[in-house]
N, C-alpha and C positions, 0 to 999 in steps of 0.2 A: 593507675596503680604503679608504683615504682617497681623496676625489675627485681630488686632484692626481695620485695614482698610477693610479687607475682610468681617468682620461681618456686616459692614454698607452696603456694596455692596449687600450682601445676603438679608439683611432686606428690603432694598428698592426694590430689584428685586422681592422678594416674594410678597410684597404689590401690586406691579404693576401686577404681574401674577394673583393673586387671585382677585384683584379688577376688572381686565379686564375679567376674567373668568365669573364673574357675568353678565357683559354686554353682553358677547357672548351667555350666556344661554338665556338671554332675546331675543336676536336676533333670536336664534334657535326656540323659541316658536312662531315666526311669521309663520313658515312653519309647525311645528308639535306641538301637544298639550303637556301638561306637563308630562303626563304619557309616551308618546313616547320619549320625550327628556330625562327624568329621566332614562328610561330603556337603551337608547343608551349610555348615559354617563357611566352607570354601566358596560355595555357590553364592550365598547371600553377600559375602564380602566382595566377590567379583562384581555382582550387580550394583553394589554401592560405589565401588571405587572406579570401575571402568568409565562411566560417563564423565567423571571429573578429570580423569587422568589420560584419557585416550589421546588427546592432542600431544601429550608429552612423549608419546612413542616415537615421534619423528626425530628425537634426539639420540635414539639408539642406533648404533652402528654394528657392522658385522663382527667386529672384534669383541663385542659384548655378548654375542649369542651364546657361546659355550658356558660362560660363567652364569648367565641368567638361567640357562636350562638346568644347570646343576643346582642352583638355588631353588628353582621352582620345584624340582623333583625331590631333592634330598634335604632341603632346609624348610620346605613349606608343605608340599603335598603328602609325603610319607609321614613326617612328624605329626601332621594334623590328625591322622588316624591313630598313630601309636599313643599320642598324648591323650586323646579323647577316650580311647579304650581303657587306658590305665586309670584315668581319673574316676571312672565309674567303679573301679575295683579296689583301689587303695585309698581313695578319699581325697578331699581337697587339701587337707593339712600337709600330708606327706608329699603329695604331688608338687605343691608349691616349694617345699624345702628342697626336694631333689632337683627341681627345675632351676633353683638358684645356683646350681653347679655350672650353668651356662658360661659365666665369665671365666671360670677356671678352665673349662674345656676350650674356650677361645684362646687362652694362653698356650696350652700345650699343643693344640692343633696348629696354631700359628708358628710355633717353634719347629715342629717336625715337618710340616707341609709347605710353609712359606718362608722359613728361615728368619722369623722374627725372634730376636734375642730376649731372654728372660732378664729381669732385674732381681736383685736380692730379695726384695719384698715379694715378688711374684713367686719365686721358688718356695719361700716360707709359706705363702698362702696356699700354694698347690699341695704342699706336704700336709698342712693342717686340714685342708679340705678332703684330701685322700684318707686321712685318719678318721675323719668324721664319717666318710662313706663306709670304711671298714667297720666302724662301730655299728652303723646302721645294719649292715648285712650280717655281721657276726652275732648280733643280738636279735635278729628277726625270727620269723616263724617258718622259715623255709623247710626245716627238718620235719615240720608237721604237715607238709604237703599243702599249704594254704595257697600257693601260687603267688604269694606276696612278692617274692624276688623277681619273678618273671615280669610282672606288671611294673615293678620298680625299674627294671632294666629298660622297659619301653620309654619311661620318662627320661632316663639318662641318655638313651640313644637319641631321643628327640632333642635334648639339650646339646648334644654333639652336632646335630644338624643345624641348630640355631647358631652354634659357634662357627660352623663352616660358612654360614651366611655372612657373619660379621667379617671374617677373614677375607672372603672373596670381595666384599664391598670395599674393604680397605686397600686391597692389592690389585684388583682387576676392574673395579667399577667406580673408581674415585671421581671420574669426570661425569658421572650420572647422578642426578638428584634422587631423593627417596621416592618421589611421586612416579618418576619414570620406571624405577626398578620395581616398585610394588605393583604398578599397573601391568607391566609386562609379565610379572610372575603370575598374577591372577588370570591374565589372558591365557597363558600357557596351561594353567591347571583347571580352567573352567570346564572344558569338554571332558577330560578324564574324571572330574568330580561328578559330572552328570551321569557318566557311564557307571561309576561306582554306586551312585545313589540308586540307579535302576536295578543293577544286579544284586544290590544289598537287600532288595525286596521292600523298599520304602513304600512304593505305590500299592503293594499288596497289603501291608499292615496299616496304612493310614486310613482311618475311618472318620476323621473329623471330630473325635471325642474331645471333651473339654480338657482332659489331661494332655492329649497330644497337641492341642492348640496352645496350651500354656508352654509346652516344650518348644514349640516353634517360636513363640515370643521370646523365650530365653535365648534361643539360638540367634534370633534377629538382633537382640540386644548385644550379644557378643560380636556379631558381624559389624553392626553400625557403630556402636559406642566403643566396644573393646578392640576394634581393629581400625576402622577408618578415622574416627574422631581422635582416638588415642594416638594414632600415628602422627597426626597433625600437632597435637599437644606435645608429644615427645620431641618432635623436631623444633618446635618453638622453645621448649625448655632448654634444649642444647644451645639454641641461639642466644637466649637471654642469660644463661649461666655458664655452664661448661659441660663437656662430655662426662667428666668424672662426677659432677654433681648429679647429672641426669641418671647416671648408672646406679646411684644410691637407691633408686626405686626398687632395685633388686632386694634390698634388705627389708623394705616395708610391705611388699606383696605377701610374703609368708605370714606376717603379722595379721593382715586383713583376712587371709585365707584361714588361719588358725581360729580366728574369732568366728567366722562363718561355720567352720568345722565343729567348733564347740557347741554352737546352738543347734547344729544338725545332728548332734549326738555322736560325733566321731571321738574316738579315744586315742590319745597320743601317749605312748608309754614313756617312762622315765628315760630309757635308753634311746628311744627315738628323739626325744627332746634334746638329750645330750649330743646326739649325732647332728641334729639340726643346728645347734649352737656352734659346733665345731665347723660345719660347712659354711655357715654365714660368716664366722670369724675368718676363715680362710679366704673367702671372697672379699671381705673388707680389707684385709692386709694386702692381698694381691692387687687391689684396685687403688691403693694409695698413690701409685704412680699414674699420672695422667696419660690416658691413651685416647686418641681421637678415633671414634668409630661411629658408624651409623648402624641402625638396627631396623629391620622390618619384621621382627618376630610377630607371629599372629597366633 
């Protein structure tokens, strides 16, 4: 298949995989709490990736250690739990929309922490995205004590962690490939994830029921398909198209997630819809300028 056709196949496939992964995480939280699900995703992903990428660790040098540690802790480990806890509370639809702030967070974080300059389009995109975020929060149900804002902030903080990941890769780890980075990150987080799983009480609550087994299958799908395979497909997509084309998957994931959310009975209010459109519009405008970046978001 020619690259111009294959890139569209990869783009649609990735959006379906990642959008569906959000839905499966939500289903998994019906049997296990957010800490247990987050830890299991990390452990399963490590088990899948480490055998294939272990040899790549020899390319890592001492100068890479600090950046890899920051990515492992603040861009992978902590966000994994915040994201999973939030998705069980605010649903797949809004989680996917708020997570689409990641490219915008990458821009402002790159400016303030790494001295990466804004373009005119990026400034406009940031303003529109921020307006969308204001609409979301000002029309939410925080005043009713629903906790919606708290869990929404967990998703936003997670997206900041993912943005930190991209900036560190662009500035500190340019000489490492995605396999080396991802393998080292999961190697660093494997033991802490096992510890969290133990103290989160997983082994006390697990009884082998059919519902729990189904949840484990959902988590395994996320780890194998939504992390390992998707990473390979994304890297291939960048190779046969461009970084800007590959980043457009950001616009399609919420569409898939909204479809899953609809069939699962989630309700998106008019104001939430308007906020989502503004956020996605801001992301689109900001990303009209080509930026070469790698991603290992999980």
